[in-house]
C-alpha positions in Angstrom: 35.8 -130.9 -52.2 34.4 -129.7 -48.9 36.4 -130.2 -45.7 34.7 -131.7 -42.6 35.6 -130.1 -39.3 36.4 -132.6 -36.5 33.3 -133.8 -34.8 30.9 -132.8 -37.5 28.9 -135.6 -39.0 27.4 -133.8 -42.0 25.6 -136.8 -43.6 24.9 -138.7 -40.4 21.4 -140.0 -39.7 20.0 -141.4 -36.5 17.7 -144.4 -36.3 15.6 -144.6 -33.2 13.9 -147.9 -32.6 11.3 -148.1 -29.8 8.2 -149.7 -28.3 5.0 -148.5 -26.9 3.0 -145.2 -26.7 2.7 -143.3 -23.5 4.3 -143.3 -20.1 4.0 -147.0 -19.6 2.6 -147.0 -16.0 -0.6 -148.8 -15.1 -3.2 -150.1 -17.5 -2.2 -150.6 -21.1 -5.3 -149.9 -23.2 -4.3 -152.0 -26.1 -3.2 -154.7 -23.7 -6.7 -154.6 -22.1 -8.2 -154.9 -25.6 -6.1 -158.0 -26.2 -7.0 -159.5 -22.9 -10.7 -158.9 -23.5 -10.5 -160.4 -27.1 -9.0 -163.5 -25.4 -12.0 -163.8 -23.1 -10.5 -162.2 -19.9 -13.1 -160.5 -17.7 -12.6 -156.8 -16.6 -11.9 -157.6 -13.0 -9.0 -159.9 -14.0 -7.8 -157.3 -16.5 -7.7 -154.6 -13.8 -6.1 -157.0 -11.3 -3.3 -157.8 -13.8 -2.2 -154.2 -14.3 -2.8 -153.0 -10.7 -1.1 -155.7 -8.6 -2.7 -156.6 -5.3 -5.8 -154.5 -5.8 -9.4 -155.5 -5.5 -12.6 -154.1 -7.0 -14.6 -152.1 -4.4 -17.2 -149.4 -4.4 -17.3 -145.7 -4.0 -19.5 -142.8 -4.9 -19.1 -139.1 -4.9 -19.1 -136.1 -7.3 -16.4 -134.3 -9.2 -16.1 -130.8 -10.5 -14.7 -130.6 -14.1 -13.5 -127.4 -15.8 -15.3 -127.3 -19.1 -14.7 -123.7 -20.2 -15.2 -120.1 -19.1 -14.9 -116.5 -20.1 -16.8 -113.3 -19.5 -20.1 -115.1 -19.7 -21.4 -118.6 -19.4 -24.4 -119.2 -21.7 -26.7 -122.2 -21.2 -30.1 -123.7 -21.9 -32.1 -126.7 -20.8 -32.0 -125.8 -17.1 -35.1 -125.8 -14.8 -33.5 -123.8 -12.0 -30.6 -121.5 -11.3 -29.8 -119.2 -8.4 -33.1 -119.9 -6.7 -35.1 -119.0 -9.9 -37.4 -121.3 -11.9 -36.4 -121.3 -15.5 -38.0 -122.3 -18.8 -36.0 -125.3 -20.2 -36.4 -124.1 -23.8 -35.0 -120.7 -23.2 -31.4 -119.6 -23.1 -29.8 -117.8 -20.1 -26.4 -116.8 -19.0 -24.2 -116.2 -16.0 -22.1 -113.1 -15.9 -19.9 -111.2 -13.5 -21.6 -108.7 -11.2 -19.2 -106.9 -9.0 -17.0 -109.5 -7.4 -19.6 -112.2 -7.8 -22.0 -113.9 -10.3 -25.4 -112.9 -11.6 -28.0 -114.8 -13.6 -29.3 -112.9 -16.7 -31.6 -113.5 -19.6 -30.1 -114.2 -23.0 -30.6 -110.5 -23.8 -28.7 -109.4 -20.6 -31.5 -108.5 -18.3 -30.5 -109.4 -14.7 -32.7 -112.0 -13.0 -30.9 -112.8 -9.8 -27.7 -112.4 -7.8 -25.9 -115.7 -7.2 -23.0 -115.0 -4.9 -19.5 -116.3 -5.6 -20.9 -118.9 -8.0 -24.1 -119.8 -9.8 -25.5 -123.2 -10.6 -27.9 -124.3 -13.3 -29.7 -127.7 -13.2 -31.9 -129.3 -15.8 -33.7 -132.6 -16.4 -31.2 -135.0 -17.9 -28.7 -132.4 -18.8 -27.8 -128.7 -19.2 -26.5 -127.4 -22.5 -23.5 -125.1 -22.2 -23.3 -122.7 -25.2 -21.3 -124.1 -28.0 -19.8 -126.9 -26.0 -22.6 -129.5 -25.7 -24.8 -131.1 -23.0 -23.7 -132.0 -19.5 -25.3 -134.1 -16.9 -25.5 -132.8 -13.3 -25.0 -129.1 -12.7 -23.3 -126.4 -14.7 -21.6 -123.9 -12.4 -20.2 -120.5 -13.1 -17.4 -119.6 -10.6 -16.1 -116.1 -10.2 -12.3 -116.1 -10.8 -10.0 -113.2 -11.7 -11.9 -111.0 -14.1 -14.1 -113.7 -15.5 -15.9 -117.0 -14.9 -14.9 -120.6 -14.8 -17.5 -122.9 -16.3 -17.5 -126.1 -14.2 -19.6 -129.2 -14.5 -20.4 -130.8 -11.1 -21.4 -134.3 -11.8 -21.8 -137.7 -10.1 -18.9 -140.1 -10.7 -20.8 -142.6 -12.8 -22.2 -139.8 -15.1 -18.7 -138.4 -15.3 -17.4 -141.9 -16.4 -20.0 -142.0 -19.1 -18.4 -138.8 -20.6 -14.9 -140.2 -20.3 -14.9 -143.9 -21.3 -15.3 -143.7 -25.1 -13.3 -140.5 -25.3 -10.3 -142.5 -23.9 -11.1 -145.9 -25.6 -12.9 -146.7 -28.9 -16.5 -147.7 -28.3 -16.1 -150.6 -30.8 -13.7 -152.4 -28.4 -14.9 -155.4 -26.4 -17.2 -154.8 -23.4 -14.7 -156.0 -20.8 -12.0 -153.6 -22.1 -14.5 -150.7 -21.8 -15.5 -151.9 -18.3 -11.9 -151.9 -17.2 -11.6 -148.4 -18.6 -14.7 -147.4 -16.6 -13.1 -148.5 -13.4 -9.8 -146.8 -14.3 -11.7 -143.5 -15.1 -13.6 -143.4 -11.9 -10.6 -144.3 -9.7 -8.3 -141.9 -11.4 -10.9 -139.0 -11.1 -11.5 -139.6 -7.4 -7.7 -139.6 -6.6 -6.4 -136.9 -8.9 -7.7 -133.5 -7.9 -5.8 -130.6 -9.4 -7.2 -128.2 -6.7 -8.3 -125.6 -9.3 -10.3 -122.5 -8.7 -13.7 -124.1 -8.2 -12.8 -127.4 -10.0 -11.1 -130.7 -9.3 -10.3 -131.9 -12.8 -9.6 -130.6 -16.3 -11.6 -131.9 -19.3 -8.6 -132.8 -21.3 -5.4 -135.0 -21.2 -4.2 -133.0 -18.1 -6.7 -135.1 -16.3 -8.9 -137.3 -18.6 -10.7 -136.4 -21.8 -14.3 -135.6 -20.8 -16.9 -134.2 -23.2 -20.1 -134.8 -21.2 -23.4 -136.3 -22.4 -22.9 -135.1 -26.0 -20.0 -137.6 -26.4 -21.6 -140.6 -24.8 -22.1 -143.9 -26.7 -24.4 -146.9 -26.1 -21.4 -149.2 -25.6 -19.7 -146.8 -23.2 -22.9 -146.3 -21.2 -23.4 -150.1 -21.0 -19.9 -150.5 -19.6 -20.5 -147.8 -17.0 -23.9 -149.1 -16.1 -22.6 -152.7 -15.7 -19.9 -151.5 -13.3 -21.9 -148.8 -11.5 -20.0 -147.4 -8.5 -17.0 -149.8 -8.9 -13.5 -148.6 -8.4 -10.0 -150.1 -7.9 -9.0 -150.3 -4.3 -5.6 -150.8 -2.7 -6.6 -152.0 0.8 -9.2 -149.5 2.0 -8.1 -146.7 -0.3 -8.9 -146.0 -3.9 -5.9 -146.6 -6.2 -4.6 -144.0 -8.6 -5.2 -145.9 -11.8 -2.8 -144.5 -14.4 -3.4 -145.7 -17.9 -1.9 -145.2 -21.4 -2.1 -146.5 -24.9 0.5 -149.1 -25.6 3.1 -150.9 -23.4 5.3 -152.5 -26.1 5.1 -155.8 -24.2 5.8 -154.7 -20.7 4.5 -151.9 -18.4 6.8 -149.9 -16.2 7.1 -149.5 -12.4 6.0 -146.1 -11.1 9.4 -145.2 -9.7 10.9 -145.5 -13.2 8.0 -144.4 -15.4 7.6 -140.9 -13.8 10.5 -138.5 -13.2 11.1 -138.4 -9.4 8.3 -141.0 -8.9 8.3 -143.2 -5.8 7.5 -146.8 -5.4 3.9 -147.8 -5.4 2.9 -151.3 -4.5 0.2 -151.7 -7.1 2.1 -149.9 -9.9 4.7 -152.5 -10.8 6.1 -153.6 -14.1 4.1 -156.5 -15.6 4.3 -158.5 -18.8 1.7 -157.4 -21.3 1.2 -160.5 -23.5 -1.6 -159.2 -25.9 -0.3 -155.7 -26.5 1.0 -156.7 -30.0 -2.2 -155.7 -31.7 -1.3 -152.1 -31.3 0.2 -150.2 -34.3 2.6 -148.6 -31.8 3.8 -151.9 -30.3 7.1 -151.4 -32.2 8.1 -148.3 -34.1 11.1 -146.7 -35.8 12.1 -143.0 -36.4 14.8 -141.7 -38.7 16.2 -138.2 -37.8 19.0 -136.2 -39.4 22.0 -135.0 -37.5 20.8 -131.5 -37.7 17.3 -132.4 -36.5 18.6 -134.3 -33.5 20.9 -131.4 -32.5 18.1 -128.8 -32.9 15.6 -130.9 -30.9 18.0 -131.8 -28.2 19.5 -128.3 -27.9 22.9 -130.0 -27.9 26.1 -128.1 -27.1 28.1 -128.2 -30.3 27.8 -131.3 -32.5 25.9 -134.3 -31.2 28.3 -137.2 -30.8 26.2 -139.8 -28.9 23.4 -140.5 -26.5 24.5 -142.6 -23.6 21.8 -144.6 -21.7 22.8 -144.3 -18.0 19.8 -146.1 -16.5 16.8 -148.1 -17.7 13.7 -149.2 -15.8 12.3 -152.7 -15.8 10.5 -152.5 -19.2 13.2 -151.2 -20.1 12.2 -147.5 -20.6 15.0 -144.9 -20.3 15.2 -143.4 -16.8 18.4 -141.4 -17.3 20.5 -140.6 -20.4 23.6 -138.4 -21.1 23.6 -136.3 -24.3 27.1 -135.9 -25.4 28.1 -133.0 -27.7 31.4 -131.6 -28.8 30.8 -128.6 -26.6 29.6 -130.5 -23.4 27.4 -133.1 -21.8 23.9 -132.9 -20.4 22.2 -135.5 -18.1 18.4 -135.7 -18.8 15.5 -137.9 -17.8 14.0 -140.4 -20.2 10.8 -138.3 -20.2 12.8 -135.2 -21.2 14.6 -137.1 -23.9 11.2 -138.4 -25.2 9.6 -135.0 -25.1 12.4 -133.2 -26.9 12.6 -135.7 -29.7 8.8 -136.2 -29.9 9.0 -139.9 -29.4 6.0 -142.1 -28.7 7.6 -143.5 -25.5 10.9 -143.6 -23.6 11.5 -147.3 -24.5 14.0 -146.4 -27.2 17.4 -147.3 -28.6 19.6 -144.9 -30.6 21.9 -145.7 -33.5 24.0 -143.3 -35.5 24.5 -144.1 -39.2 26.2 -142.5 -42.2 
């Protein structure tokens, strides 16, 4: 018969019950889907999640990092670096000294472009291996290579975002709400990169250009052309996420170190229950919990120190036989790979 040392729970299992998927702040996409299915218009949907805001208008362009490397190959352009090009032919930007040069597909230099080169086409420019992009494809000299950047109008940017962030089969008013959120977030969320404002992935928003557009997404963008969410005279930063679990979270509790924001307040989300992530459950072994959490000694308990309004975990204490550690809810969620920080922990044998 094996002997158990004090504090060791050899056969213990942990059950984690939770709600929602994502950070919980702003617009719940499944909640918006539910509202739209119940006949709620997109302006009311947006107003529900971003309290006290109104729909206004704004234009502008954004610069999105879409790739890069030693060369940026493209086709479909009419002009680049002051040269008239044949749309059916392929060309490339490459480094030349400290700047950028335009070259033929075979490498013959055609023009010097300065610190960056830009290619424009008819409806789009095709970036080698990545797809077609509206607006202008830029090659920006950086380090020893090039950043490939798509400079594009905000509506055309939204066309390449909406149905990468929300299924195109969803109701039109949900897609329209997503279009407003996509525009507003893009115009307020610059990352101040080397020649670019936004990433083309979840660090900003998922953007795949013209090649990813759908008819439903383009209808939603066209019907809401130029519309953004405004807090007074300023564009609101319209955070969004998948599933609320029934209530969104206030910004000061949803983001570590976040401050209060008048329009990012916790609200009830009555139609979020259609999501497969509305409620969820995970089972983890004692060993798995200890490994994921990096606990000192043997894991004894997880104490919830503070919850938000929703109630997602804001602070928790990990208690091990060798010590204690205070962590944020976001850290706890990340270490355990949970869908959200709206969670409860129970230790079983």
